[in-house]
TORMAR-816265 format. One line per field, with one value per atom (N, C-alpha, C): residue in one letter; atom name; x, y, z. Coordinates in steps of 0.05 Angstrom, whole numbers, padded with zeros to 5 digits. Layout:
REM TORMAR-816265
roke: [a,...]
dotor: [CA,...]
xx: [X,...]
yy: [Y,...]
zz: [Z,...]
END
This chain:
REM TORMAR-816265
roke: [m,m,m,i,i,i,g,g,g,s,s,s,r,r,r,l,l,l,r,r,r,d,d,d,m,m,m,r,r,r,i,i,i,a,a,a,r,r,r,g,g,g,l,l,l,s,s,s,l,l,l,r,r,r,a,a,a,l,l,l,a,a,a,a,a,a,a,a,a,i,i,i,g,g,g,a,a,a,s,s,s,p,p,p,t,t,t,l,l,l,l,l,l,s,s,s,q,q,q,v,v,v,e,e,e,r,r,r,g,g,g,v,v,v,t,t,t,e,e,e,p,p,p,s,s,s,l,l,l,s,s,s,t,t,t,l,l,l,r,r,r,r,r,r,l,l,l,a,a,a,e,e,e,v,v,v,h,h,h,e,e,e,v,v,v,p,p,p,i,i,i,a,a,a,e,e,e,l,l,l,f,f,f,a,a,a,s,s,s,g,g,g,e,e,e,s,s,s,a,a,a,s,s,s,a,a,a,e,e,e,v,v,v,s,s,s,r,r,r,p,p,p,g,g,g,e,e,e,r,r,r,l,l,l,v,v,v,i,i,i,c,c,c,s,s,s,p,p,p,r,r,r,g,g,g,n,n,n,v,v,v,r,r,r,y,y,y,e,e,e,r,r,r,l,l,l,t,t,t,p,p,p,s,s,s,n,n,n,v,v,v,r,r,r,l,l,l,e,e,e,v,v,v,l,l,l,r,r,r,a,a,a,v,v,v,l,l,l,g,g,g,p,p,p,g,g,g,d,d,d,a,a,a,t,t,t,s,s,s,d,d,d,q,q,q,p,p,p,r,r,r,s,s,s,h,h,h,p,p,p,s,s,s,v,v,v,e,e,e,c,c,c,a,a,a,y,y,y,v,v,v,v,v,v,t,t,t,g,g,g,t,t,t,l,l,l,s,s,s,t,t,t,d,d,d,v,v,v,a,a,a,g,g,g,v,v,v,i,i,i,r,r,r,t,t,t,v,v,v,r,r,r,a,a,a,g,g,g,e,e,e,a,a,a,v,v,v,t,t,t,f,f,f,a,a,a,s,s,s,g,g,g,l,l,l,a,a,a,h,h,h,r,r,r,y,y,y,l,l,l,n,n,n,e,e,e,t,t,t,d,d,d,t,t,t,t,t,t,v,v,v,e,e,e,f,f,f,l,l,l,l,l,l,s,s,s,t,t,t,s,s,s,p,p,p,p,p,p,a,a,a,p,p,p]
dotor: [N,CA,C,N,CA,C,N,CA,C,N,CA,C,N,CA,C,N,CA,C,N,CA,C,N,CA,C,N,CA,C,N,CA,C,N,CA,C,N,CA,C,N,CA,C,N,CA,C,N,CA,C,N,CA,C,N,CA,C,N,CA,C,N,CA,C,N,CA,C,N,CA,C,N,CA,C,N,CA,C,N,CA,C,N,CA,C,N,CA,C,N,CA,C,N,CA,C,N,CA,C,N,CA,C,N,CA,C,N,CA,C,N,CA,C,N,CA,C,N,CA,C,N,CA,C,N,CA,C,N,CA,C,N,CA,C,N,CA,C,N,CA,C,N,CA,C,N,CA,C,N,CA,C,N,CA,C,N,CA,C,N,CA,C,N,CA,C,N,CA,C,N,CA,C,N,CA,C,N,CA,C,N,CA,C,N,CA,C,N,CA,C,N,CA,C,N,CA,C,N,CA,C,N,CA,C,N,CA,C,N,CA,C,N,CA,C,N,CA,C,N,CA,C,N,CA,C,N,CA,C,N,CA,C,N,CA,C,N,CA,C,N,CA,C,N,CA,C,N,CA,C,N,CA,C,N,CA,C,N,CA,C,N,CA,C,N,CA,C,N,CA,C,N,CA,C,N,CA,C,N,CA,C,N,CA,C,N,CA,C,N,CA,C,N,CA,C,N,CA,C,N,CA,C,N,CA,C,N,CA,C,N,CA,C,N,CA,C,N,CA,C,N,CA,C,N,CA,C,N,CA,C,N,CA,C,N,CA,C,N,CA,C,N,CA,C,N,CA,C,N,CA,C,N,CA,C,N,CA,C,N,CA,C,N,CA,C,N,CA,C,N,CA,C,N,CA,C,N,CA,C,N,CA,C,N,CA,C,N,CA,C,N,CA,C,N,CA,C,N,CA,C,N,CA,C,N,CA,C,N,CA,C,N,CA,C,N,CA,C,N,CA,C,N,CA,C,N,CA,C,N,CA,C,N,CA,C,N,CA,C,N,CA,C,N,CA,C,N,CA,C,N,CA,C,N,CA,C,N,CA,C,N,CA,C,N,CA,C,N,CA,C,N,CA,C,N,CA,C,N,CA,C,N,CA,C,N,CA,C,N,CA,C,N,CA,C,N,CA,C,N,CA,C,N,CA,C,N,CA,C,N,CA,C,N,CA,C,N,CA,C,N,CA,C,N,CA,C,N,CA,C,N,CA,C,N,CA,C,N,CA,C,N,CA,C,N,CA,C,N,CA,C,N,CA,C,N,CA,C,N,CA,C,N,CA,C,N,CA,C,N,CA,C,N,CA,C,N,CA,C,N,CA,C,N,CA,C,N,CA,C,N,CA,C,N,CA,C,N,CA,C,N,CA,C,N,CA,C,N,CA,C,N,CA,C,N,CA,C,N,CA,C]
xx: [05011,05031,05058,05073,05099,05119,05117,05135,05134,05110,05108,05116,05111,05120,05151,05164,05193,05204,05192,05201,05199,05176,05172,05193,05200,05220,05248,05254,05280,05283,05262,05263,05264,05249,05250,05278,05293,05321,05341,05331,05349,05368,05359,05376,05368,05388,05383,05379,05369,05366,05394,05414,05441,05452,05448,05459,05446,05419,05405,05413,05416,05424,05451,05470,05497,05496,05478,05476,05466,05449,05437,05448,05467,05479,05460,05444,05426,05431,05417,05421,05400,05407,05388,05364,05368,05346,05326,05336,05317,05301,05314,05299,05279,05286,05267,05243,05248,05225,05207,05219,05204,05187,05199,05185,05162,05165,05144,05124,05128,05109,05112,05134,05138,05146,05160,05169,05166,05165,05164,05192,05199,05226,05227,05251,05255,05255,05253,05254,05281,05303,05329,05332,05321,05321,05305,05281,05264,05279,05293,05308,05329,05344,05365,05353,05331,05317,05308,05297,05288,05312,05334,05358,05367,05369,05378,05359,05333,05313,05309,05322,05321,05292,05277,05249,05245,05225,05218,05207,05209,05199,05169,05154,05125,05121,05139,05136,05137,05151,05152,05125,05107,05080,05059,05066,05046,05034,05008,04993,04990,04995,04991,04962,04944,04916,04913,04896,04890,04863,04861,04836,04835,04811,04809,04813,04809,04813,04819,04836,04843,04838,04825,04820,04841,04853,04874,04860,04859,04845,04864,04859,04876,04875,04897,04899,04905,04902,04907,04932,04943,04966,04992,05011,05038,05051,05064,05078,05108,05123,05152,05166,05185,05200,05229,05241,05269,05285,05310,05326,05327,05328,05329,05301,05281,05253,05246,05262,05256,05235,05229,05207,05191,05165,05146,05130,05132,05118,05095,05071,05048,05042,05043,05040,05011,05005,04977,04971,04991,04988,04999,04982,04992,05005,04997,05010,05014,05013,05017,05047,05057,05086,05096,05078,05087,05086,05072,05069,05069,05085,05086,05077,05057,05048,05050,05064,05067,05057,05046,05039,05062,05075,05099,05094,05104,05103,05131,05139,05167,05166,05179,05178,05195,05191,05207,05237,05252,05281,05291,05274,05283,05287,05301,05305,05300,05293,05287,05312,05336,05361,05383,05406,05429,05441,05442,05454,05433,05434,05416,05422,05402,05405,05390,05397,05384,05375,05356,05346,05333,05331,05320,05290,05278,05249,05242,05217,05206,05192,05195,05184,05167,05145,05128,05121,05126,05118,05097,05073,05052,05049,05052,05051,05022,05013,04986,04984,05002,05004,05033,05037,05064,05080,05106,05124,05147,05152,05173,05196,05220,05243,05253,05259,05270,05299,05316,05344,05347,05347,05349,05374,05394,05419,05432,05430,05442,05427,05404,05388,05364,05361,05340,05316,05292,05267,05247,05231,05210,05183,05169,05144,05123,05103,05083,05058,05041,05016,05000,04992,04977,04995,05022,05041,05054,05065,05079,05105,05124,05149,05153,05162,05166,05194,05209,05236,05244,05265,05277,05293,05286,05299,05326,05336,05363,05382,05371,05386,05386,05408,05410,05391,05375,05354,05347,05334,05323,05303,05287,05267,05275,05270,05277,05253,05251,05231,05247,05249,05265,05248,05224,05205,05202,05186,05181,05154,05142,05117,05120,05104,05105,05095,05108,05099,05088,05066,05054,05054,05064,05064,05060,05049,05045,05069,05080,05104,05097,05098,05093,05118,05124,05148,05140,05150,05145,05169,05179,05172,05182,05171,05180,05210,05221,05250,05257,05278,05287,05298]
yy: [01959,01966,01958,01944,01934,01957,01979,02001,02013,02018,02029,02009,01983,01962,01962,01963,01964,01989,02011,02036,02033,02023,02019,02000,01978,01959,01972,01988,02002,02021,02037,02057,02043,02022,02007,01996,01990,01980,02004,02028,02051,02054,02045,02046,02069,02082,02102,02088,02102,02090,02082,02099,02093,02068,02065,02042,02017,02018,01994,01987,02007,02002,01989,01999,01987,01958,01953,01926,01905,01914,01895,01898,01917,01920,01933,01952,01967,01997,02012,02041,02053,02074,02088,02098,02106,02115,02093,02069,02047,02041,02040,02035,02057,02082,02104,02100,02093,02089,02066,02044,02022,02031,02045,02054,02073,02088,02107,02094,02069,02055,02062,02075,02083,02058,02039,02015,01991,01968,01943,01931,01920,01908,01881,01874,01848,01826,01802,01779,01779,01783,01783,01805,01829,01851,01844,01832,01823,01803,01784,01764,01778,01797,01810,01827,01840,01856,01838,01815,01796,01787,01782,01773,01794,01819,01841,01845,01842,01846,01820,01799,01773,01763,01764,01754,01739,01721,01708,01729,01724,01743,01750,01730,01735,01757,01760,01780,01808,01812,01838,01847,01828,01834,01835,01829,01827,01855,01855,01881,01889,01870,01876,01872,01867,01862,01832,01824,01796,01790,01768,01760,01730,01719,01690,01679,01695,01686,01711,01707,01729,01719,01735,01728,01741,01726,01736,01738,01763,01767,01776,01766,01774,01804,01816,01845,01860,01847,01859,01847,01826,01812,01825,01822,01832,01814,01827,01812,01817,01796,01797,01786,01801,01791,01786,01766,01761,01784,01787,01810,01814,01792,01793,01791,01788,01786,01760,01739,01714,01697,01703,01689,01711,01706,01725,01710,01719,01707,01725,01713,01727,01715,01732,01723,01716,01691,01683,01684,01685,01686,01712,01733,01760,01763,01748,01755,01731,01707,01683,01679,01679,01677,01648,01628,01600,01586,01597,01585,01606,01602,01621,01606,01616,01604,01625,01618,01636,01623,01639,01630,01640,01621,01628,01624,01642,01639,01641,01621,01619,01616,01634,01634,01612,01607,01587,01591,01570,01572,01586,01595,01610,01592,01603,01589,01609,01599,01617,01630,01618,01631,01619,01634,01624,01599,01600,01578,01568,01542,01531,01545,01548,01560,01542,01546,01530,01548,01538,01553,01532,01537,01517,01515,01500,01498,01471,01467,01445,01460,01450,01464,01444,01454,01437,01455,01444,01458,01441,01452,01439,01452,01437,01448,01451,01475,01481,01476,01489,01485,01483,01467,01464,01442,01443,01423,01437,01431,01444,01424,01433,01416,01427,01408,01416,01406,01423,01415,01415,01391,01389,01372,01385,01372,01360,01374,01366,01345,01336,01317,01331,01328,01341,01322,01332,01317,01333,01318,01331,01329,01351,01352,01364,01349,01357,01369,01381,01392,01371,01379,01361,01346,01347,01334,01354,01344,01361,01347,01364,01354,01367,01352,01362,01353,01371,01365,01384,01376,01392,01414,01439,01460,01468,01452,01455,01444,01429,01420,01442,01447,01468,01461,01481,01476,01500,01495,01516,01503,01520,01510,01520,01503,01510,01504,01520,01514,01508,01482,01473,01468,01480,01477,01503,01503,01527,01540,01532,01544,01553,01572,01582,01561,01559,01541,01557,01549,01561,01541,01549,01530,01544,01529,01540,01530,01548,01542,01547,01527,01529,01524,01541,01538,01542,01524,01526,01518,01535,01563,01579,01603,01619,01623,01623,01628,01657,01662,01690,01701]
zz: [-04383,-04404,-04394,-04411,-04403,-04398,-04413,-04409,-04381,-04371,-04344,-04323,-04328,-04310,-04309,-04331,-04332,-04318,-04323,-04310,-04279,-04270,-04241,-04229,-04244,-04235,-04234,-04254,-04255,-04232,-04228,-04206,-04179,-04175,-04150,-04144,-04164,-04161,-04159,-04162,-04160,-04184,-04207,-04231,-04249,-04260,-04281,-04307,-04327,-04354,-04364,-04359,-04369,-04356,-04329,-04315,-04324,-04328,-04337,-04365,-04382,-04410,-04411,-04395,-04394,-04384,-04365,-04354,-04374,-04392,-04411,-04439,-04443,-04470,-04490,-04481,-04499,-04496,-04512,-04510,-04491,-04477,-04460,-04476,-04501,-04518,-04522,-04528,-04533,-04508,-04484,-04459,-04454,-04459,-04455,-04473,-04498,-04517,-04508,-04497,-04487,-04463,-04445,-04421,-04428,-04449,-04457,-04475,-04483,-04500,-04529,-04537,-04565,-04582,-04570,-04584,-04565,-04577,-04561,-04560,-04537,-04535,-04549,-04559,-04572,-04550,-04558,-04540,-04525,-04539,-04526,-04506,-04512,-04492,-04468,-04472,-04450,-04432,-04445,-04429,-04412,-04424,-04409,-04386,-04391,-04370,-04348,-04355,-04334,-04317,-04330,-04316,-04296,-04305,-04288,-04264,-04270,-04248,-04232,-04241,-04227,-04224,-04247,-04248,-04274,-04274,-04299,-04319,-04345,-04364,-04359,-04351,-04346,-04325,-04306,-04286,-04297,-04320,-04333,-04343,-04347,-04358,-04336,-04311,-04290,-04286,-04283,-04280,-04251,-04233,-04205,-04196,-04215,-04209,-04205,-04186,-04183,-04195,-04209,-04222,-04222,-04222,-04222,-04250,-04271,-04298,-04315,-04334,-04353,-04381,-04397,-04425,-04442,-04460,-04479,-04506,-04517,-04542,-04564,-04588,-04611,-04614,-04621,-04625,-04599,-04576,-04550,-04538,-04549,-04538,-04545,-04527,-04533,-04554,-04573,-04594,-04590,-04589,-04585,-04609,-04621,-04644,-04636,-04649,-04644,-04655,-04647,-04656,-04686,-04701,-04730,-04742,-04725,-04735,-04748,-04744,-04758,-04743,-04718,-04705,-04690,-04691,-04678,-04657,-04632,-04610,-04601,-04597,-04587,-04560,-04539,-04512,-04506,-04498,-04492,-04463,-04446,-04417,-04406,-04404,-04397,-04370,-04350,-04324,-04306,-04315,-04299,-04296,-04272,-04268,-04266,-04267,-04265,-04292,-04311,-04337,-04358,-04379,-04401,-04426,-04440,-04465,-04487,-04508,-04531,-04556,-04574,-04601,-04618,-04631,-04647,-04677,-04693,-04722,-04732,-04747,-04757,-04787,-04801,-04830,-04843,-04868,-04882,-04880,-04873,-04871,-04846,-04828,-04805,-04781,-04761,-04735,-04713,-04689,-04667,-04657,-04662,-04654,-04671,-04672,-04687,-04674,-04648,-04632,-04612,-04606,-04585,-04558,-04542,-04515,-04495,-04470,-04449,-04426,-04411,-04387,-04370,-04344,-04325,-04325,-04343,-04346,-04358,-04362,-04379,-04401,-04426,-04449,-04465,-04476,-04494,-04518,-04542,-04566,-04581,-04586,-04600,-04627,-04649,-04676,-04685,-04691,-04700,-04731,-04746,-04775,-04784,-04804,-04815,-04802,-04807,-04796,-04783,-04758,-04742,-04737,-04739,-04731,-04705,-04686,-04660,-04659,-04649,-04644,-04614,-04601,-04573,-04567,-04555,-04549,-04574,-04596,-04621,-04637,-04627,-04642,-04654,-04681,-04695,-04697,-04689,-04691,-04707,-04722,-04738,-04723,-04720,-04706,-04726,-04732,-04752,-04738,-04753,-04743,-04727,-04703,-04685,-04666,-04670,-04653,-04634,-04612,-04593,-04585,-04576,-04565,-04538,-04518,-04491,-04483,-04469,-04461,-04438,-04424,-04403,-04418,-04414,-04429,-04418,-04398,-04390,-04411,-04430,-04453,-04474,-04486,-04507,-04529,-04538,-04558,-04574,-04597,-04613,-04633,-04645,-04664,-04692,-04712,-04740,-04758,-04779,-04800,-04825,-04831,-04854,-04878,-04878,-04901,-04916,-04936,-04952,-04945,-04922,-04913,-04884,-04876,-04848,-04829,-04806,-04785,-04761,-04750,-04727,-04704,-04681,-04658,-04632,-04613,-04586,-04569,-04554,-04538,-04508,-04492,-04463,-04448,-04428,-04412,-04382,-04366,-04337,-04321,-04304,-04302,-04326,-04330,-04354,-04354,-04378,-04381,-04376,-04362,-04358,-04384]
END
């Protein structure tokens, strides 16, 4: 459970809920609810928590158990939504700290973020259904179902759905973005 993992990381760093909340710009109440499993954190909250703890986002999900293979099953995966809920990510790699794979669903007219962002990784997006527009370093490219786009994510980027149907895509990042 991500909540107990986050609580353990906070305690290991000697941080109170209030101190951690102040560091990431969230309320202590929200962090308490996340730690108790009452609510799931947003993607932006997870990114800020990973930055404070100085770990990749994937590390927040690590169970501490070692296994030769892990099966990711629908209905058991962590779902992460953007702050405004315009993109929904379903985590396919529960604890691998070198590769993050997400299943993303982006509604008509939505974007993964208001502004392009960058992070030190390599990113690949494979479109399962629909048509995805990618904004990489200010250049818009169209990626259709069955196609993929790969780029250095140190370039400012974001994904857009400029169509009137939902787009589903797989997003792989290595190493995972904080």
